[in-house]
C-alpha positions, 0 to 999 in steps of 0.5 A: 795078389794085391796087383789084381786090384790095381787099375793099371793092371786091368788096363794093361790086360785089356790093351794086351788082349787087343794087341795079341789079337791084332798080332795074331791076325797074320797067324790066322791068315797063314793058318787059313792059307795052309788049311785051304790045302786040306779037304774041306771037312778037315780045315776047321780041325786044322785051324783049331789045332793051329790056334791051340798050338799057338796058345801053348807055344806062347805060354811056353815062350812067356815062361822062358822069356819072363825067367830070362828077364829076371837075370839082372846080374851084369854080364859086361860093360860098354862105357857107362852101360852095364848089360845083364841078361835081362838087358840083352833080352829087352834090347833084342826084343825091342829091336825085333819089335821095331823091325817087325812093326816097320816091315808090317807098316811098310807092307800096309802102306804099300798095299802088299797083300798075302796071296792065297794059294789056288792049288787044287791038290790037297796036302796031307793033314800031318804035313799041314799041321807041322807047317802050322807049328813052325809058323806058330813059333815064328809068329809068336815071338812078336806077341810074347815080346809085346807081352813082356814089354807091356806088363810085368806080371806073368799071370797077366801075360798068360791071361791075355794070351789065353783070352786072345787065343780063345777069342780068335778060336771062337771068332776067327772069321769075323775078326779077320773080316773086321781087320781087313775092313778097318786097315787104320786099326791095324796101322794104329796097333803097329804104331803101338808096337813101335812105341813098345819096342822103343820102350824096351830098347830104352829099358835095355839101356837102363832108362826106365819108362813107367808103364802108365805112360804107355797105357795113357798114350795107347788109351788116348790113341784108341779113343781117337781111333774110335772117334775116327771109326764113328766119323767114317761110318757116318760119312759112309752112311751119308754117302749112301743116301746119294742115289747109286746112279748119281754116285756111279755117274760121278765115278765114271765121269772122273775116270773119263777125266772130268774135273771141276774148273777149280781143279783144272785151274789149280793144276794149271797153276801148279804147272806154271810153278814148275810142277810136272804137267798132268797126263792129257785126258784120253777122252775129249770134252765132247765125249765126256759130255755125251757120257754125262748126258747118257748117265744123267738121262734117267734122272731128268724130267721130260720138262728139261728136254722137251721143246717148250710151249713158247717154241712150238710150231702148230697149225690153227684151223681157224686161219685161211688157206693161203696163210696156212699154206705159207706157214707150212711151206716155211716150217722146217718140221715134218710133223705139226700139231693141228689145233683150233684157236689155241694149242690146248684145243688139239685136233690131232697130229699131221705130217706137213706134206699131207697138210700141204697136199690137202690144201693144194687139192681141196683148198682146205684141211679136210677133217672128214678124211682120217688120213692126214690126221693122227690121234695125239699121244700125250704124256704127263710132265711127271713121266720119266725120260725112259718112259718117254723113250719107250712111248716114242719107240711105239709112236712110229715116228710121231711126236709126243705132246706133254701136258700138266696135271690140268691138261694144259699142253706144256710142250712137245717131245721128239727123238731129236730132243732126247738126242740133244739131251745127250749130244748137245743142240741140233738147231733147226733152220729157223733156230739159232743155238740157245747158248752162243759164245761171244768171246773167251769167258763170255756167252749169250744164252736164251732164257730157255737154255737147258741147265744141264747143257749150260753147266757143261759149257760153263764148267760149273756145277752150281746150276742143276739142283735136284730139289728145284722145279725148273729146268731152264736158265730163266727158271734158275734166274727167277729163283735167284731174283724172286721176281721178274727182273728188268733188263740190266739187272745181274746176279753172281753165282759160282764165279759167273755173272748173269746179266739180263739183256731182254725181258719179253712177254713176262719172261726172260728172253736173253741173258749175258754170262761172263766169267769173273776174273779171279782176284790175285792173292796178295803176296807177302812182303819180305821182312 
């Protein structure tokens, strides 16, 4: 009984229990498939009987195989190799394990899964139990041979079989879920089978491999796999911190064919080197940008899609009638805020044609009549875009003004602004596009250009940040310079150079954007 106090025996027992459990998973799966043919009230009983028969069969086979490996008398010779009954058993068992592990690895790597029967006709209990007995005989061979290859003491083998079957009886469903959820564990255990099979073949040919070497290799691999599982769990935990909407949007866009510019350039370089060309994207760039706009719309702020205060058109009641009439005739907008002296002194919102009619008929804008003017609809700039959409639906065509926490008007919002956030710019007659391509890789943009639209046009992902409190190109550049820059200053971000062209009224008015040429990598000189 001295072997009971040998640490290698306990290491072998623990490893063998793990391997027996993993090798029994297929047995569990097929028993579950067969048990599903029975009425629900008989399934648990069939599983219990099947696993009990598996334990008895493995113990019986262990006894037989352990006796067979004691037959050390040479039976015949081939050259310098003399083969006994033990050698033949070890050779056959090693080759069987190599074959079994190779087939299982191939199925795992190819993604072959065991399909469960969907038949609704219930089978007889005795017939199902008989099939389970036959399957137990087949699936017990690899477990028995593994036990013989791992340890030398029959008592340790039997203890490992009893412990593993007991664990599977008590926790068959959780074990099956764990193995299915951690495929790398199964692949690792199948690689152990390859190693054990190779050691059995070597033993059968007369080359003894100490069991301690196997235990050390298996233990080291288990430690590495444990670290891998911890790393995977932490990765999934960190990934779960990313909002579900953002993860879903990214997945959908990748399905539509959206790729970073670096990935596209890498694919192009691979094609130039003779690789097979990639399949053309099913969706056009404009379609992908529209889908991206829809998926990101709920996460955007009103500030990022509204018409800013500096670009608002409005009517000042303090001006004379001819000036107001000229302004109204020149404006392309159907509605305008009506104010006194400044935008923050709101009186109401009126349709342009009503204001023109009042000026032509009365020579002034008559505020005593409530017809031309409507009360302004004001939203805080902290409101979400979805809330703004609901407000616009109830506004019956009226524009919405956006104010900050101090009541200062920051801009206005119309349905066109929301449409532009999805499909791109729709410039008015008195406007030009905020982003204008001058040449391949060269653009000119206004400081008020929307960062989301700019990201799409420049094929970069370095502009929009969830933590940032800006939504325009000017805000992005001010955050980089940390001061109001002068014309001619530039900054480089993600392979793009942003050069200030014009600064007016303490704000960045125009910016030149140029894509920097990729520096060629030096080629190694032949020796």
